[in-house]
VOGU-3710 file (C-alpha; in Angstrom, 3 decimals, decimal comma):
1> nngrgycwvc> 128,321/94,063/107,524  127,641/94,128/103,773  124,065/95,222/104,320  122,790/92,461/106,590  121,527/95,039/109,096  119,892/97,299/106,524  116,128/97,737/106,768  115,500/96,476/103,215  117,554/93,335/103,863  115,659/92,634/107,090
11> ayamlisdas> 112,275/93,420/105,512  112,960/91,045/102,618  114,105/88,315/105,021  110,887/88,687/107,026  108,592/88,690/104,017  110,348/85,911/102,088  110,237/83,755/105,236  106,536/84,373/105,720  105,600/83,965/102,042  107,634/80,805/101,478
21> skvvtpiava> 107,343/79,205/104,948  111,141/78,821/104,903  113,460/80,488/107,384  115,391/83,200/105,549  117,750/85,372/107,578  119,022/88,855/106,798  122,477/87,275/106,431  121,127/84,961/103,696  119,594/87,930/101,848  122,814/89,957/102,200
31> ninikkgysg> 124,873/86,998/100,979  122,871/86,871/97,724  123,554/90,569/97,253  127,270/90,088/98,025  127,496/87,078/95,690  126,258/89,325/92,874  128,866/91,985/93,687  126,863/94,525/95,662  127,015/95,936/99,186  124,229/97,016/101,515
41> nfmsghaslv> 123,957/100,453/99,934  123,099/99,005/96,548  121,012/96,041/95,604  121,687/93,569/92,821  118,042/93,673/91,828  114,842/93,224/93,773  113,222/90,684/91,454  116,391/88,639/91,027  117,040/88,671/94,771  113,626/87,300/95,759
51> sefgcklvpa> 113,783/84,750/92,931  116,871/83,248/94,604  114,471/82,134/97,350  111,786/80,766/94,995  109,604/83,894/95,188  108,531/86,730/92,926  107,370/90,303/93,381  103,705/90,782/92,514  101,188/93,652/92,611  100,012/94,263/96,174
61> laedsvyyds> 96,642/95,577/94,962  94,325/94,653/92,128  94,448/96,988/89,133  90,825/97,989/89,761  91,560/99,154/93,320  90,917/102,861/93,830  94,380/103,061/95,458  96,295/101,275/92,675  98,427/103,523/90,481  100,890/101,173/88,782
71> fntknrgetn> 103,119/98,142/89,178  106,758/98,808/88,375  108,383/95,657/87,052  111,563/97,376/85,834  112,757/98,741/89,161  111,661/97,110/92,388  108,456/95,266/91,714  106,714/98,021/93,567  103,026/98,777/93,691  102,671/102,540/93,440
81> lkvssdeeak> 99,651/104,015/95,172  97,170/106,829/94,688  96,717/108,161/98,214  96,413/111,720/99,461  95,595/111,250/103,148  96,513/109,007/106,051  93,045/107,450/105,871  93,560/106,491/102,225  97,059/105,154/102,960  95,654/103,066/105,817
91> aaiiealdnf> 92,893/101,701/103,576  95,417/100,853/100,832  97,717/99,010/103,257  94,761/97,139/104,740  93,625/96,144/101,243  97,154/94,885/100,522  97,173/92,926/103,808  93,834/91,367/102,874  95,515/90,201/99,646  98,741/89,117/101,415
101> pygvivryeg> 97,925/88,291/105,054  101,535/87,376/105,851  102,578/90,977/105,185  103,739/93,546/102,667  106,819/95,748/102,584  105,955/99,411/103,005  108,585/101,808/101,674  109,216/105,438/102,622  111,750/106,987/100,225  111,982/110,243/102,154
111> yphsmvavay> 113,793/108,537/105,034  114,591/106,067/103,204  113,108/103,145/105,099  111,410/99,786/104,556  109,299/97,914/107,073  106,723/95,152/106,939  103,028/95,786/107,569  101,878/92,561/109,241  98,412/93,041/110,739  95,612/95,473/111,479
121> deeniyfndp> 92,611/95,960/113,700  89,824/98,541/113,710  92,172/101,320/114,800  95,741/100,508/113,762  98,067/98,878/111,306  100,927/96,984/112,917  104,434/96,930/111,525  107,587/94,938/112,056  110,131/97,760/111,901  113,734/96,609/111,431
131> glktgehvtf> 114,852/100,117/112,376  114,031/99,391/116,017  115,394/96,770/118,389  111,891/96,077/119,685  110,086/96,912/116,452  107,772/93,931/116,265  104,038/94,664/115,957  104,295/98,405/116,555  101,858/101,056/115,379  103,016/103,628/112,842
141> entclknfkl> 103,492/106,221/115,579  105,977/103,883/117,274  108,082/103,166/114,184  111,335/105,006/113,553  109,533/107,335/111,104  109,009/110,148/113,596  108,715/113,024/111,095  106,512/111,227/108,580  102,834/110,588/108,067  101,379/107,276/106,956
151> sdisciqais> 100,440/108,982/103,666  104,118/109,757/102,920  104,311/106,155/101,674  106,323/105,635/98,497  105,192/102,152/97,527  104,217/98,672/98,705  105,935/95,444/97,729  104,269/92,052/97,852  105,897/88,664/97,445  104,439/85,335/96,400
161> vk> 105,940/81,933/95,806  106,739/81,235/92,142
//
């Protein structure tokens, strides 16, 4: 299906919709990728893809955050983290959600998998996991990442309107 069912396509559709208050479907995201000559396995470019919807990738954390490592503008507009435990990963994601209450994409390269962190309470972070049919507002333990820890996170991506 040219990538329209891929987790990154679905995660971008969710986050672009929430950031821009416009309905963006996975098919619309995949069609941008197809228009630029790519399939679901490869992406035409993260920054150029979100810009098609009037958005841009921005740092998910402030540079002075203890969890901030770097912001990669050349690759995926990813915020790289300094975390060594699940508690630190949880705190970093919560900090990112405080900055972007509509959600942030959380990426796990080891799987590879993308999902959207959308909310938290005193005990849990809740994710919309496109890897599951009923993956809306699930805790990390209920995502499709069964052999991973929260601290296995690769990066966070945040989107804002241009």
